[in-house]
N, C-alpha and C positions, 0 to 999 in steps of 0.2 A: 504494500500500500504506500502511496505517496505521502510524504510528510507535509502537513498543512502548515503554511507559514503563519506568523502572528498577524492578526487583523491590522489593517492600516486605514486611517481616515484621511480625507483630503484627496487631492488630485495626484495622478501618477503620470509617468512619461509614456508608458506602453499601453496600448488599447487591449481590450479583451480579445479582439480578433487576433491580434499579434501573439498574445499569450497562448491562445488555443492552438494556433499554427505552430508555435515553438514546441508546445507539449507533444503535438503529433509528430513533428520533425524529430524529436528526441526518441519517440517510440511509436512507429507506425501502427502497432497493434493495440495501443492504449485504449482502455474503455472510457466511455463518456463519464462514468462515475469518477474515475481517476483524474480525468482532465478537470472536471468540476472541482475536485478537492485541491488539485495543484494550483488552479487559477483562481480559487475562491469565488466560484460562480455556481449557480444552480445547474442541475443536469438539463433542465429545460432551456436555459440560456445557452449552454454549450451546444445543444442540438440545433438551436436557431443559428448560432454562429457557424457551425459546420455546414448547415444548409446554405447560408449566405456565401461561404467560401466555395462550395460546390457549384452553386448557380453562376458565380462569376468566373469559374474555371481555374481557381487557385488550388483546388483539392478535388480528388475523386476517391471512391472507395470500392472495394470488392468485399462481398460477404463470403466468409468461409466458415460454414457451420454457424456457430453462435458468435463468431468473432469478425469484426470489421478490420480490414487492412486498408489504411489510408495511403494515398500517393499525392504528394505535393508537386505542383508544377513549378520547378525552381526558376524557370526562365520567364515566367509570367511577370510583367512589370507592375510595380506598385501603383495604386489608384490615384493618389493625390498629385496634383500638378507640380508641387515642390519637389517630389521625388521622381519626376518623369524620367523614364528610361532605366531606373534602377530595378533590377530583378528581385523577386522574393528571396532568392538565395543570399543576396547581400544583407537583407534584414535578418534572416535566420542565422547567418554567420555571427552576428552580434548577440543574438539571444540564446543560442544553443551552445552549451559548453562542449568542447571536445571530450571524448571519453577519457583521455589521459588527464585532463584538467580536473575531472570529477573525482579521480582517485587520489589526487594530491591533497595532502593536508595543508592547512594555512602556513605552516612553518617551512614546507618544502617548496613553496611557490617563489 
């Protein structure tokens, strides 16, 4: 199970859509329940966000038994005019830690 971070009030830099996409990028077989816990969202909100991302072509999924496997379209460009031309992969490279970074302790970084 994903560790749930401490609640935060006020504004943040990253949107819920970006958080959901990062969670999926980190684990393409992640369950909606686990995305919700990781992103501090309801399962319903995560389902809506996944639907938004699929409708606009940023994400697709295949059903394998009871498991969804998600596929992100890394070359799809970001929507806002200020990021015109930047692919989703650029955003995810900032949000998703490399596997080796995750295993390092703060003293070894």
